[in-house]
C-alpha positions as CSV (number, residue, x, y, z in Angstrom):
1,X,0.0,0.0,-0.1
2,X,3.0,2.6,0.9
3,X,6.4,2.4,0.9
4,X,8.8,3.1,3.8
5,X,12.7,3.5,4.1
6,X,14.3,0.6,6.2
7,X,17.8,0.0,7.7
8,X,18.7,-3.3,6.8
9,X,21.6,-4.8,9.1
10,X,24.1,-7.2,7.5
11,X,25.8,-9.1,10.0
12,X,29.8,-9.5,9.1
13,X,31.6,-12.5,10.0
14,X,33.3,-11.7,13.5
15,X,33.4,-12.6,17.1
16,X,31.2,-11.6,19.8
17,X,33.1,-8.7,20.8
18,X,34.3,-7.4,17.2
19,X,30.5,-7.6,15.4
20,X,30.4,-5.2,12.6
21,X,27.1,-4.0,11.0
22,X,26.9,-3.1,7.3
23,X,23.7,-0.9,6.7
24,X,22.1,-0.1,3.7
25,X,19.1,2.2,2.7
26,X,16.2,0.0,1.0
27,X,13.0,1.3,-0.1
28,X,10.6,-1.6,0.5
29,X,6.7,-1.6,1.0
30,X,5.1,-0.7,4.3
31,X,3.6,-4.2,5.2
32,X,-0.2,-4.4,5.8
33,X,-0.6,-8.0,4.0
34,X,-0.8,-9.8,7.3
35,X,-3.8,-7.5,8.7
36,X,-6.0,-10.4,7.5
37,X,-4.3,-13.3,8.9
38,X,-7.2,-15.2,9.9
39,X,-8.3,-15.2,6.4
40,X,-5.0,-16.1,4.8
41,X,-4.5,-19.3,6.9
42,X,-7.7,-20.8,6.2
43,X,-7.0,-19.8,2.5
44,X,-3.8,-21.5,2.4
45,X,-5.1,-24.5,3.8
46,X,-7.7,-24.9,0.9
47,X,-4.6,-23.8,-1.8
48,X,-2.4,-26.8,-0.4
49,X,-5.2,-29.2,-1.3
50,X,-4.5,-28.6,-4.9
51,X,-1.7,-26.1,-5.9
52,X,-0.8,-26.7,-9.6
53,X,1.1,-23.4,-10.0
54,X,2.9,-24.2,-6.5
55,X,2.1,-20.8,-4.9
56,X,4.2,-20.6,-1.9
57,X,1.9,-18.8,0.2
58,X,-1.7,-16.7,-0.2
59,X,-0.2,-13.9,1.1
60,X,2.5,-13.4,-1.9
61,X,-0.7,-12.4,-3.7
62,X,-1.1,-9.4,-1.5
63,X,1.8,-8.0,-2.1
64,X,3.2,-5.8,-5.4
65,X,4.4,-7.7,-8.2
66,X,7.7,-7.6,-7.8
67,X,7.9,-9.0,-4.5
68,X,4.7,-11.5,-5.4
69,X,6.6,-12.8,-8.2
70,X,9.3,-14.5,-5.3
71,X,6.1,-16.7,-3.9
72,X,4.6,-17.4,-7.5
73,X,7.4,-18.1,-10.0
74,X,5.0,-20.3,-12.2
75,X,2.1,-17.0,-12.7
76,X,2.9,-14.9,-15.7
77,X,0.1,-12.7,-14.9
78,X,1.0,-11.1,-11.5
79,X,-1.9,-8.8,-11.6
80,X,-4.2,-11.7,-11.5
81,X,-2.3,-13.5,-8.9
82,X,-4.8,-12.8,-5.9
83,X,-8.1,-13.8,-8.3
84,X,-5.8,-17.0,-9.1
85,X,-5.3,-18.0,-5.6
86,X,-8.8,-17.1,-4.4
87,X,-10.0,-18.9,-7.6
88,X,-7.9,-22.4,-6.7
89,X,-8.9,-22.1,-2.8
90,X,-12.6,-21.9,-3.9
91,X,-12.3,-24.6,-6.2
92,X,-10.7,-27.1,-4.0
93,X,-13.2,-26.3,-0.9
94,X,-16.1,-26.8,-3.5
95,X,-14.4,-30.3,-4.0
96,X,-13.8,-30.8,-0.6
97,X,-17.5,-29.8,0.6
98,X,-15.8,-27.6,2.8
99,X,-17.9,-24.2,3.2
100,X,-15.2,-22.3,5.7
101,X,-12.8,-23.3,2.5
102,X,-15.1,-21.6,0.1
103,X,-16.2,-18.6,2.0
104,X,-12.7,-17.6,2.9
105,X,-11.4,-17.6,-0.6
106,X,-14.6,-15.3,-1.3
107,X,-13.4,-12.9,1.2
108,X,-9.4,-13.4,0.4
109,X,-10.5,-12.1,-3.3
110,X,-11.5,-8.8,-1.8
111,X,-8.5,-7.8,0.2
112,X,-6.6,-4.7,-0.7
113,X,-2.9,-5.5,-2.3
114,X,-0.1,-3.3,-1.4
115,X,0.5,-0.4,-3.5
116,X,3.7,2.1,-4.2
117,X,2.0,5.0,-2.2
118,X,-0.8,6.0,0.1
119,X,-3.7,6.7,-2.1
120,X,-2.4,4.7,-5.5
121,X,-4.9,2.2,-6.5
122,X,-3.8,-1.5,-7.4
123,X,-4.0,-2.5,-10.9
124,X,-7.3,-4.8,-11.6
125,X,-7.3,-8.5,-13.0
126,X,-7.8,-8.6,-16.8
127,X,-8.6,-12.3,-16.6
128,X,-11.8,-13.9,-15.7
129,X,-12.0,-16.4,-13.0
130,X,-13.2,-19.8,-13.1
131,X,-15.6,-19.8,-10.4
132,X,-18.3,-17.1,-10.9
133,X,-18.6,-16.7,-7.1
134,X,-14.8,-15.1,-7.2
135,X,-15.3,-13.7,-10.9
136,X,-17.9,-11.4,-9.4
137,X,-15.4,-9.7,-6.9
138,X,-12.4,-7.5,-7.4
139,X,-9.9,-6.2,-4.2
140,X,-10.6,-3.4,-2.0
141,X,-8.3,-0.4,-3.2
142,X,-6.6,2.0,-1.1
143,X,-9.1,3.8,1.4
144,X,-7.5,7.0,0.3
145,X,-7.9,6.6,-3.4
146,X,-10.6,8.0,-5.6
147,X,-10.9,4.4,-6.9
148,X,-11.9,4.0,-3.2
149,X,-15.3,5.1,-3.8
150,X,-16.1,1.3,-5.2
151,X,-15.1,-0.4,-2.1
152,X,-18.8,-0.5,-0.9
153,X,-19.8,-2.0,-4.0
154,X,-17.3,-4.6,-3.6
155,X,-18.4,-5.1,-0.1
156,X,-21.7,-5.6,-1.0
157,X,-20.9,-8.1,-4.0
158,X,-19.1,-10.4,-1.4
159,X,-22.3,-10.3,0.8
160,X,-24.3,-11.6,-2.3
161,X,-21.4,-14.3,-3.1
162,X,-21.4,-15.3,0.5
163,X,-25.0,-15.6,0.8
164,X,-25.4,-17.5,-2.5
165,X,-23.0,-20.4,-1.5
166,X,-24.8,-20.4,2.3
167,X,-22.5,-18.6,4.2
168,X,-23.4,-15.3,6.5
169,X,-23.3,-12.4,4.3
170,X,-22.1,-10.4,7.3
171,X,-18.7,-11.5,6.7
172,X,-18.2,-9.6,4.0
173,X,-17.6,-6.8,6.3
174,X,-14.2,-8.4,7.7
175,X,-13.1,-8.2,3.9
176,X,-13.0,-4.4,4.5
177,X,-9.6,-2.3,4.7
178,X,-8.2,0.7,6.9
179,X,-9.5,4.2,7.2
180,X,-7.9,6.7,4.8
181,X,-4.3,7.4,5.1
182,X,-2.8,11.0,4.7
183,X,-1.5,11.4,1.5
184,X,2.0,12.5,1.6
185,X,2.3,11.1,5.3
186,X,6.2,11.3,5.6
187,X,6.1,7.9,7.6
188,X,4.2,6.3,4.7
189,X,2.5,4.0,6.8
190,X,-0.8,5.6,7.4
191,X,-3.6,3.6,9.6
192,X,-2.3,0.2,8.4
193,X,-1.0,-2.5,10.6
194,X,1.1,-6.0,9.9
195,X,1.4,-9.0,12.4
196,X,1.2,-12.5,11.0
197,X,1.4,-13.5,14.4
198,X,-2.2,-12.1,15.1
199,X,-4.3,-14.9,14.4
200,X,-7.1,-13.0,14.5
201,X,-6.1,-10.5,12.1
202,X,-4.7,-7.0,13.8
203,X,-6.8,-5.2,11.6
204,X,-9.7,-7.0,13.9
205,X,-8.2,-6.8,17.1
206,X,-6.8,-3.4,17.0
207,X,-10.2,-2.0,15.8
208,X,-9.0,-0.6,12.6
209,X,-11.5,-2.1,10.1
210,X,-13.3,0.3,8.5
211,X,-15.9,-1.2,6.3
212,X,-17.5,0.9,3.6
213,X,-21.1,-0.7,4.4
214,X,-23.0,-1.3,7.1
215,X,-25.1,-4.4,8.4
216,X,-28.4,-2.8,7.3
217,X,-27.1,-2.2,3.8
218,X,-25.9,-5.5,3.6
219,X,-29.4,-6.8,4.7
220,X,-31.4,-4.6,2.4
221,X,-28.8,-5.6,-0.6
222,X,-29.3,-9.2,0.3
223,X,-33.1,-8.9,0.9
224,X,-33.5,-6.9,-2.3
225,X,-31.7,-10.0,-4.2
226,X,-33.8,-12.7,-2.3
227,X,-32.4,-13.4,0.9
228,X,-31.8,-12.0,4.6
229,X,-28.8,-11.3,6.2
230,X,-29.9,-12.0,9.9
231,X,-28.3,-9.8,12.8
232,X,-26.6,-12.6,14.6
233,X,-24.8,-12.1,18.1
234,X,-22.5,-9.2,18.3
235,X,-19.7,-7.8,20.4
236,X,-19.9,-4.3,21.5
237,X,-17.5,-2.0,20.2
238,X,-15.9,-0.5,17.2
239,X,-15.8,-4.3,15.9
240,X,-19.8,-4.4,16.3
241,X,-20.4,-2.3,13.4
242,X,-17.5,-3.4,11.3
243,X,-18.4,-7.3,11.1
244,X,-21.6,-9.3,12.2
245,X,-19.5,-12.7,11.9
246,X,-21.7,-14.6,14.2
247,X,-25.0,-14.3,12.2
248,X,-26.2,-17.5,10.5
249,X,-26.2,-18.6,6.5
250,X,-28.9,-16.2,5.0
251,X,-30.9,-19.0,3.8
252,X,-31.5,-20.5,7.3
253,X,-35.1,-20.5,8.4
254,X,-36.3,-19.3,11.9
255,X,-35.6,-22.3,14.5
256,X,-39.2,-22.3,15.5
257,X,-40.0,-23.0,12.1
258,X,-38.4,-26.6,12.4
259,X,-41.0,-27.3,14.9
260,X,-43.7,-26.3,12.4
261,X,-42.9,-28.3,9.2
262,X,-44.2,-31.7,8.2
263,X,-41.5,-34.3,8.5
264,X,-40.1,-36.0,5.6
265,X,-41.8,-39.1,6.3
266,X,-45.0,-37.8,7.0
267,X,-44.6,-35.7,3.4
268,X,-43.3,-39.0,1.5
269,X,-46.3,-41.2,3.1
270,X,-48.5,-38.8,1.8
271,X,-47.3,-39.3,-1.3
272,X,-47.1,-35.7,-2.0
273,X,-43.7,-33.5,-3.2
274,X,-43.9,-30.8,-0.6
275,X,-40.4,-29.4,0.7
276,X,-40.3,-29.5,4.2
277,X,-37.9,-28.8,7.2
278,X,-36.1,-31.9,9.6
279,X,-33.4,-30.0,11.0
280,X,-34.2,-30.4,14.9
281,X,-31.8,-28.4,16.4
282,X,-33.0,-25.0,17.7
283,X,-29.5,-23.6,19.2
284,X,-28.6,-20.6,17.7
285,X,-25.0,-19.7,18.8
286,X,-23.7,-17.9,15.8
287,X,-26.9,-18.3,13.9
288,X,-29.5,-21.2,13.1
289,X,-28.3,-24.0,11.4
290,X,-29.7,-23.9,8.0
291,X,-32.7,-25.7,7.0
292,X,-32.5,-29.5,6.0
293,X,-34.9,-29.6,3.5
294,X,-36.7,-32.8,2.5
295,X,-38.4,-33.5,-0.8
296,X,-40.4,-36.8,-1.0
297,X,-39.6,-38.6,-4.0
298,X,-36.7,-36.4,-5.2
299,X,-33.8,-38.4,-6.5
300,X,-31.5,-36.7,-4.1
301,X,-34.2,-36.2,-1.4
302,X,-32.5,-34.1,1.1
303,X,-31.0,-30.4,0.6
304,X,-28.7,-28.1,2.6
305,X,-28.2,-24.5,1.0
306,X,-28.2,-26.3,-2.4
307,X,-26.4,-29.1,-1.7
308,X,-27.8,-32.4,-2.1
309,X,-28.0,-35.6,-0.4
310,X,-29.1,-39.1,-0.5
311,X,-29.8,-39.5,3.1
312,X,-30.9,-37.3,5.9
313,X,-27.8,-38.1,8.2
314,X,-25.4,-36.8,5.8
315,X,-27.5,-33.6,5.1
316,X,-28.2,-33.1,9.1
317,X,-24.0,-33.3,9.2
318,X,-23.6,-30.9,6.7
319,X,-26.2,-28.3,8.1
320,X,-24.5,-28.4,11.8
321,X,-21.1,-28.5,10.4
322,X,-22.1,-24.7,8.2
323,X,-23.9,-23.5,11.7
324,X,-20.3,-24.5,13.5
325,X,-18.3,-22.5,10.5
326,X,-20.4,-19.7,11.2
327,X,-19.8,-19.4,15.1
328,X,-16.2,-20.3,14.4
329,X,-16.0,-17.0,12.1
330,X,-17.4,-15.1,14.6
331,X,-15.4,-16.4,17.8
332,X,-12.3,-16.0,15.5
333,X,-12.8,-12.7,14.3
334,X,-13.5,-11.4,18.0
335,X,-17.2,-10.9,17.4
336,X,-18.4,-13.7,19.6
337,X,-17.0,-14.1,23.3
338,X,-16.1,-17.5,24.6
339,X,-13.7,-18.7,21.9
340,X,-14.0,-21.6,19.1
341,X,-14.5,-24.2,21.6
342,X,-18.2,-23.5,22.0
343,X,-18.7,-24.0,18.3
344,X,-17.7,-27.4,18.8
345,X,-19.8,-28.0,21.6
346,X,-22.8,-26.7,19.9
347,X,-22.4,-28.8,16.6
348,X,-22.4,-31.9,19.2
349,X,-25.7,-30.8,20.5
350,X,-27.2,-30.1,17.1
351,X,-25.9,-33.7,15.9
352,X,-27.2,-35.2,19.1
353,X,-30.7,-33.3,18.7
354,X,-31.4,-34.7,15.1
355,X,-30.4,-38.2,16.5
356,X,-32.8,-37.7,19.3
357,X,-35.7,-37.0,16.9
358,X,-34.7,-39.7,14.9
359,X,-35.1,-42.3,17.4
360,X,-38.6,-40.3,18.6
361,X,-39.6,-40.9,15.1
362,X,-38.9,-44.5,14.7
363,X,-40.8,-45.1,18.1
364,X,-43.8,-43.1,16.3
365,X,-43.4,-45.7,13.4
366,X,-43.6,-48.5,15.3
367,X,-46.5,-47.0,17.2
368,X,-48.1,-46.4,13.9
369,X,-47.5,-49.5,12.6
370,X,-49.5,-51.2,15.3
371,X,-52.6,-49.0,14.3
372,X,-54.4,-50.1,11.2
373,X,-55.6,-47.0,9.0
374,X,-57.0,-49.5,6.8
375,X,-56.5,-48.4,3.1
376,X,-55.1,-44.9,3.9
377,X,-52.0,-43.7,4.8
378,X,-50.9,-40.8,7.0
379,X,-53.4,-38.9,8.9
380,X,-51.3,-36.4,10.2
381,X,-52.6,-32.6,10.5
382,X,-50.2,-29.7,9.7
383,X,-50.4,-26.4,10.8
384,X,-48.8,-23.8,8.5
385,X,-48.7,-20.6,6.4
386,X,-50.0,-20.0,3.2
387,X,-52.7,-23.4,3.0
388,X,-55.2,-23.0,0.3
389,X,-54.0,-19.6,-0.3
390,X,-54.8,-18.5,3.5
391,X,-52.8,-15.1,4.9
392,X,-52.8,-16.7,8.3
393,X,-51.9,-20.0,9.5
394,X,-54.1,-23.0,9.4
395,X,-54.5,-26.8,9.7
396,X,-54.9,-29.4,6.9
397,X,-54.3,-32.9,6.3
398,X,-50.9,-33.3,5.0
399,X,-52.0,-36.7,3.1
400,X,-54.5,-34.6,0.8
401,X,-55.1,-38.1,-1.2
402,X,-57.0,-39.7,1.2
403,X,-58.1,-37.1,3.6
404,X,-59.1,-33.9,0.8
405,X,-60.7,-31.5,3.0
406,X,-59.6,-27.9,2.9
407,X,-58.1,-26.3,5.6
408,X,-59.4,-24.9,8.7
409,X,-58.5,-22.1,11.4
410,X,-59.6,-24.5,14.0
411,X,-58.2,-28.2,14.2
412,X,-61.6,-29.5,15.3
413,X,-63.0,-29.3,11.8
414,X,-60.0,-31.1,10.1
415,X,-59.7,-33.6,12.9
416,X,-63.5,-34.6,13.2
417,X,-63.3,-35.1,9.3
418,X,-60.1,-37.3,9.4
419,X,-61.7,-39.5,12.1
420,X,-64.8,-39.8,10.0
421,X,-62.9,-40.9,7.2
422,X,-61.0,-43.3,8.7
423,X,-64.0,-44.9,9.9
424,X,-66.0,-44.5,6.4
425,X,-63.9,-44.5,3.6
426,X,-60.5,-46.0,4.9
427,X,-62.2,-49.0,6.9
428,X,-59.3,-48.4,9.9
429,X,-59.6,-50.6,12.7
430,X,-61.1,-49.8,16.1
431,X,-57.7,-49.0,17.7
432,X,-57.1,-46.4,15.1
433,X,-60.5,-44.7,14.9
434,X,-60.4,-44.9,19.0
435,X,-56.6,-43.3,18.7
436,X,-58.0,-40.7,16.2
437,X,-60.9,-39.5,18.5
438,X,-58.4,-39.0,21.4
439,X,-56.2,-36.7,19.4
440,X,-59.1,-34.8,18.5
441,X,-60.0,-34.4,22.0
442,X,-56.4,-33.8,22.8
443,X,-55.9,-31.1,20.2
444,X,-58.9,-29.4,21.5
445,X,-57.2,-29.4,25.0
446,X,-54.1,-28.2,23.7
447,X,-55.8,-24.8,22.2
448,X,-57.1,-25.5,19.1
449,X,-55.7,-23.2,17.3
450,X,-52.2,-23.2,17.7
451,X,-49.1,-25.4,16.6
452,X,-49.9,-27.3,19.7
453,X,-53.1,-28.7,18.6
454,X,-51.5,-30.2,15.6
455,X,-48.7,-31.8,17.8
456,X,-51.2,-33.8,20.3
457,X,-53.5,-34.9,17.2
458,X,-50.3,-36.5,15.7
459,X,-48.9,-37.8,18.8
460,X,-52.2,-39.9,19.6
461,X,-51.9,-41.3,16.0
462,X,-48.5,-42.3,16.6
463,X,-47.8,-39.8,13.2
464,X,-44.7,-37.2,13.3
465,X,-45.2,-33.4,12.2
């Protein structure tokens, strides 16, 4: 970014009593390339998974071209080295299914490169990245330069790409740079910092991060694009305004929705193709876990942030891991107190909660197997928004093939119809009809017009929602 004059000591061969120092004045860049060390470290991990150009370290991409050439001797177009590193790291992260690698590759692409003086912008890459998520971004420019007017757009572009892969869009703020330095500053240092040993990144730990946009602007931008950035947990101080890294992936639904969506086995037995969330964990340290969407009849029926899976267990693991990554990013950047160990513990809780839900579902399926619904399948009732075009929440059978009643505001209407249909059309056995009537009574006792009513009805019949 800037230059300073440094005295480089050259130690001559001599005894301890007669050490002679030879000095020379050398012009070198004032370092700031290690200011975002946490991002660099993760990108280096991703880069080393497959590094065909044998780039020695990602940090060389943040230096001027002369210095960068020493760490990337096989790269011809050094103006594009930062993009090349980010692109390869993203490709490797995608191949490994590692969201943390992909997210940090996006952040890395946006970091400011060193230039020759305060107020001088870096040269933009004239090539197109392989990955569109990387191609959509350019590096931040010296905040004292006229080109810095585009830094806000860069951060919003980063937020959009983070959201697109299922990461927290507010992490875009951590790619920001420093406050503008004074052009002509005799120290040539401005407001920068550089510390390779600061694993958080000195721009964060020293409260020097000065993003060009706010959380509110990111929220508005991603909302306009069809998503929503959640606020997440924050830490007081300047860094709170700088980066809200504790937010959840934008695609994640509120944790309470997990209890309201029908389970996958209910949808499957209904013969429908509705997509439902089967993520059972409600913990939200670093934001809620993204939904695990189950679509009955699909070739790969489970999905998390666009990635599809053959079995529910693998999808749950991905969802819990995505939440862990968001939490860890927040903890490592100093935005979440308590360290990253709590994120590991939360991931275990997330997996355990889903394991417990699976066991409960198995018990209910065994219970349901003891009930004979005759020629009909699952009689479960759901409570959800938008049923039959309603604006308010209402009740309706999940299995509309066997139980074709419309939605109703009070569960009694649907429950009574269900019990009548089991007795008449379905020819269910006496135990199933008795369980249905008990469920209808339990539903009214639970309130009749709330989620608990549907839960009570379904529990009595041994079906899950």
